[in-house]
N, C-alpha and C positions, 0 to 999 in steps of 0.2 A: 844818856839823858841827864840833863841838869835842871834843877829847880831855880827859877828866877823869881824874886818877890818885889812887888810894887805896892805902895802904900799911899793913901790920901786921906786927909781930914776934910769931911764934908759937913757943913753947918746945916744939918737936917737930921731927923730922926733915922734910926735904922730902918724902921718900917718904910719910910718914904724912899730911902736910898734903894732897899731891896725892891720895892715895888717898881720904881722907875728904871732900875737896872734890867729888870726882867720882862716889863711890859713891852710888847712887840713894837709899838710906835717909837718909843723912847730908846729902846734897844737899837733899833736901826740908826738913830741919831748918833748915839755915843760910839757904836762899833763902826761907823762910817770912816773913822780914823784908820781902821784896818783895811777898808775897802768900801767905795761909795754904795755898793749894792749889798752890803752885809745885812743878813736876815736870819731867820731860823724857821724850821718846820718842826712840830712836835710839842712836846710838854715838858715843863720844868718840874713835874711831879717825880717823887722819889721812885726809882726803877724804870722810869719812861725813856724811851728812845727820843733823841733829839738830833736834828741834822743842822749844823751850822753853815749857811749857804752864802754864795755870792755868784755874780754872773762873771765868768771868766772872759778873757780877751777874745775867745771864740764865739762869745755869745751864748754859751750853754752854762747850766747851772753846775756848780762845783761845789765841794765843801768837806767838812768833817763830820763822821758819824760818831755819835757819842750816846752814853746813857748817864742819867741823873743817878749818881751814887748816894747822894743825900741832899735833902733839901729841908732845912729847918728855917722857917720864914724869919727873916731879919736877923738871923744868927750865922747860919753856915750854909754854903751851897758847894757841892762837889761834883764835878763832871769827869767822867773818864771816856777818853777818846779810844775808839776801837776800829775805826775804818774811815774811809773816804768815799766821796761821791764823785764819780768820774763818768762823764758823758750820760748822766741820768741814772747810772747804776751804782749800787752801794757795793763797794769792794771792801771785804773784811779779812782778807789774807793775801799774801804775796809782798813783793818788793815795795810797792807803793804805800803799804800799810806799816811794814815792819819797824820803821823808824819812829812811828807815833803810838803804836798799839800800847795800851796800857798807860799812856801819859795821863796825868791829872791836871785839872785846872780848879783851884779851890778858892772860894770867896769867904772871908770872914768878916762879919759886921760887929763892931764894938762901939757901943753909944756910951757916951759920958757927957753929962750936962748939955744935951742936945746936939753934941757934935759926934759924928759917926766916923770912926776910923775904919776905912775899908781896906782890908789886906787881900792882895791877890797873890797866890802861889801858883806858877805855871811850869809844868815839865816842858823842856824843850831841847832840841838838838843844837850842837854848836853853831850850825850855819844860821840859826834864827835868833841868836841871842842879841846881836846888834840891832836887828829889826825890832825885836820886842823891847829892848832898852830905850829905842826911840819912839815907838808906837804906843806902848802901854800908858806911859805918863801922859801922852796927849789924849788918849782915849778917856783915862780917868779924870783928867781936867775937864773934858767936855761932859762927862757924867756928873761932875761936881757942879757945873754950870747949869745942868738941867735940873738937878735936885734943889739947888739954892734959888732958882727962878721962882718967884712968887710963892716961897715956903713960909 
């Protein structure tokens, strides 16, 4: 597992960036860069289970099962992945999960003079590094556009 880091400066308050990043409707917009049906089921509350979902090529819902390790509004969000959603079933052990189990996705919001630096630290396997290096910057640019629109 390797940690990749992505950063972007957004001309908006940390609370606005945080709210729009996690709001279900705007979440679907910026994460569409990862997949057009990207969504989530669950809660962003500390300790809560959340499932990051998308509709697979077979038309079935798939995704990652995770828990919110920390959520300090407009400051820090930490997600720990511990399973996958496959054919409507949560799988939390076995080969499909081993490469991801325990991986973290951390978001840090640092606001200065009305500009928020959003830092994303993501644990990933070697095979997804190139994909993440292409997709995360696009997704963060989309989030920036959403946050800066009519702010």
